[in-house]
N, C-alpha and C positions, 0 to 999 in steps of 0.2 A: 500559556493557557492554563487555567485552573481546572481541577476536576469538575467544579460546578458548571463552568462554561461548556465543557465537553458534554456533560450529561443533560443540560437544559437545551432542548431543541427537538428536531425531528425524530420520528420513531425509528428510522434506520440510519445507520452510519456506515460509510464505506471508507476504508483506509487503503490508500494506494502507496506501497512502499517500493522504491527502487532499491535493488540489492546494494549492499555496501561495496566499497572499493575492492576490486579483484586484481589478481596477478595477471600478467600476460606472458606466460612461459612459452618459449619457442617450441613449435611442433605439437603443442597440446591442443586438442579440439576445443572449440569455444564452450561447449556444454560441460567440459571438465575443468574449466578454470577455477582455481580456489580463491578464497579471500586473501587479501594481503594483511599485514599486521595492522595497518591503518583501518582496513575494513572490519577487522575483528573488534577494534575499539569503537568504531562507529556503531556497529550492531548493538553492543552493550548499552551505549548511550540512547539509542532508539528505544530499546525496551524500557529503560528508566523513564524516558519522556512519556511514553504511552501509559505506563503505570501511574505516573504522577498526574496525568490528565484524566485518569479514569477510563481510558480507552482500551479495555481488554476485549479482544474479539471473541465471538462465539465460534467462528469458523475462519480458518486460514486456507486460502487458495494459493498454493506456492508452485512456481515453476520447478521443473525437475532438474534444472542445472545445479551443479555443485555449489556455485557461489550464492544462489538464492536459498538453497537448503541450509547452507552454513549461516547465512544471514538470519534466517528464521530461528535456527537452533540457538544462536547467541542472543537474539531478541527475547526469545522465550525464557532463556536463563535469567534475565534481569526483569522480565515482565511480572514474574510471580504467579503465572497461570499456565495451564496446559490445555488450550482449546483444541477442538477437533481440527486435524490437519488433513488436507486433501492435496496431494502432490499431483500436478497436472502438466502433462506434456503440452497441451494446447495453450497454457499460459507462457511456456518458454518461447514459442514462436508466434504468439498472438499479435495481431494488429488490433486496431480500434474496434472493428465490428465483432471480431472473434471474442475479445475480452468482454465486451458488453454482453454478448450472448452467454458467456460463462457466468457472469454475475447475475443476469436475469434468471438463470436456472437455479439460483440459490433458494433453498426452502425458506419460507417466511418466518419460521421459528428462530432464525438467526437474525438478531437485531443489529449486530456489529460484525462486519466482514472485513478481513484484512487480505489484500492481494499482494504477494511478494513477487515482483516481476522485473521487467527490463525497460530501458529507454529505447526508443522514444514513446513506447506505448503508455507507460505510467502517466507521463505528463499530458499526452494527447487525450487520454480518457478523462483526466481531471478537467482539462480545458473544455472538452466537449460537454461534459455533464454540468459544468458550472452555469448556473442561471442567475436570475435576479437576486440581489442581496448578497452575492458572493464577495468575499474579501478581495478588494481591488489589487492589493500588492501581491497576494498569493496567486491570483489569476494572471497577472502580468508575468510572474515568474514561470508558472506552468506552461504558458503559451510559448516560451522560448526553450523549455527543457529544464530538467531539475538535476542537481548534483547527486552523486552516490549517497545512499542511505537517507535520502529525504523522503518524507511522507506527507501525503495530502489527506485531509479530512473533509469528506463531503457528507452532508446530511440531507435527507429527503423523507417525505411522507409517502405512504402507499406500499404496494407490494414490490418485491424485487423484480418481478416480471414486467412491471410497468416503468422501470427505469428508462428514461429517454434523454436525448440531448437537451440541455438546458433545464432539466427537471430537478436538479439538486442545487444545494448551496455549498460552494467551496468555502469552508469555514477557517481553514488554517493550513499552512505549509510549514512542517517541522523539518529543520535541518540540524543534524547533530553537531554540537560545538567542537 
């Protein structure tokens, strides 16, 4: 995707990023799981992909888990920007309806919002919001789940408060190489 493709389109853009690959240390609570070396590399590539596509968020809604915070820190390091960060406990354990409510509460002065969260919620939200005109390959993939560090780009017109199932266009699914 070129920057021109990312910028030509609906007034609002929602980026849904699944955290990068994490470790599974024995005895460590899920909330405290750190990124693996693979996850650290993935995160840097995501930031580069977003920057090259002109997808710099105005606001980042990030789960409070260690792996999502580390993912965002490394994405930000290669993104070349420092948008407003909102660490959210409700993103950590959010299901579909909770995450939609979180996004609907975003102020309208934020044109591009990035959510850094977890599966299966990231793919379910993308699949639920995807409406007519969505990229068929991206939609097929989010319907079955997405790999670590993948990100979905959805565009739509209107207010964040009006975001509803089928109201957005799933434009792209990015997977770090």
